[in-house]
C-alpha positions in Angstrom: -24.0 -17.1 -7.9 -20.4 -16.4 -8.1 -18.4 -12.9 -9.1 -15.3 -12.9 -10.7 -13.4 -9.6 -9.0 -11.4 -7.8 -11.1 -7.9 -9.4 -11.1 -5.9 -6.7 -9.1 -2.1 -6.2 -9.7 0.4 -5.5 -6.8 3.8 -3.9 -6.4 4.7 -3.8 -2.6 7.9 -2.9 -1.5 10.2 -5.1 1.3 8.2 -5.4 4.5 4.6 -3.4 3.3 1.4 -5.4 3.6 -1.9 -4.4 1.9 -5.6 -6.0 1.7 -7.2 -6.7 -1.4 -10.6 -8.1 -0.1 -12.7 -7.3 2.7 -16.0 -8.5 3.4 -17.6 -7.0 6.5 -20.8 -8.6 6.3 -20.2 -11.7 7.8 -17.8 -13.5 5.2 -18.2 -15.1 1.8 -17.1 -18.4 0.2 -14.1 -18.0 -2.2 -11.3 -18.9 -4.4 -8.3 -16.6 -4.1 -5.0 -17.1 -6.5 -2.1 -15.2 -6.0 0.9 -15.2 -9.0 4.0 -13.9 -7.8 6.3 -12.7 -10.6 8.9 -11.4 -8.0 12.2 -12.9 -7.1 11.3 -12.6 -3.6 8.5 -14.6 -1.7 5.3 -12.7 -0.9 2.7 -14.0 2.2 -0.8 -14.2 1.7 -2.7 -13.8 4.6 -6.4 -14.8 5.0 -8.9 -14.3 7.5 -12.0 -16.1 8.0 -15.3 -16.1 10.5 -14.5 -17.5 13.6 -11.1 -19.3 12.5 -7.0 -18.3 13.2 -5.8 -16.1 10.7 -3.9 -18.1 8.0 -0.4 -17.4 6.5 0.7 -19.4 3.1 4.5 -18.0 1.7 4.0 -17.9 -1.9 7.7 -18.5 -3.5 9.2 -16.7 -6.1 8.2 -17.2 -9.6 5.3 -19.3 -8.3 1.5 -19.2 -7.4 -0.9 -20.2 -5.4 -4.9 -21.0 -5.7 -6.8 -21.8 -2.7 -10.4 -22.2 -2.0 -11.7 -20.7 1.2 -14.8 -20.8 3.4 -16.4 -17.6 4.7 -13.7 -15.3 4.0 -13.5 -11.9 5.5 -10.0 -10.5 4.6 -7.5 -11.5 2.0 -4.1 -9.3 1.9 -0.5 -9.8 0.7 2.7 -9.0 2.7 5.7 -8.8 1.4 8.8 -10.2 3.7 11.6 -8.3 4.9 13.7 -10.1 1.8 12.7 -7.4 -0.9 10.1 -5.9 -3.1 7.3 -8.2 -4.9 5.0 -7.8 -7.4 2.4 -10.1 -9.1 -1.4 -9.8 -9.4 -4.3 -11.4 -7.2 -7.8 -12.9 -8.3 -11.0 -13.1 -6.1 -13.5 -15.5 -6.9 -16.6 -15.3 -4.8 -19.4 -17.4 -4.2 -23.0 -17.4 -2.5 -23.8 -21.0 -2.6 
């Protein structure tokens, strides 16, 4: 069964990070979309079961969608370059 979680808007000051999804029960398959509407890059940090933490940099005025197996945590981190804003959407599945 797939579940589309509510779209979450973010507004982070330079150098600030925040978690937007956590699954502490062993991970779940998910699709993560980040839309960066700011003039500075934002980092998407993904933690998965038995895998290294992966960070994707999303440039200014761009978006990124990823399919992730066994997602534990999805977080956003504003770079020291400046504040960022936009939205993050997460859809999970139990296949």
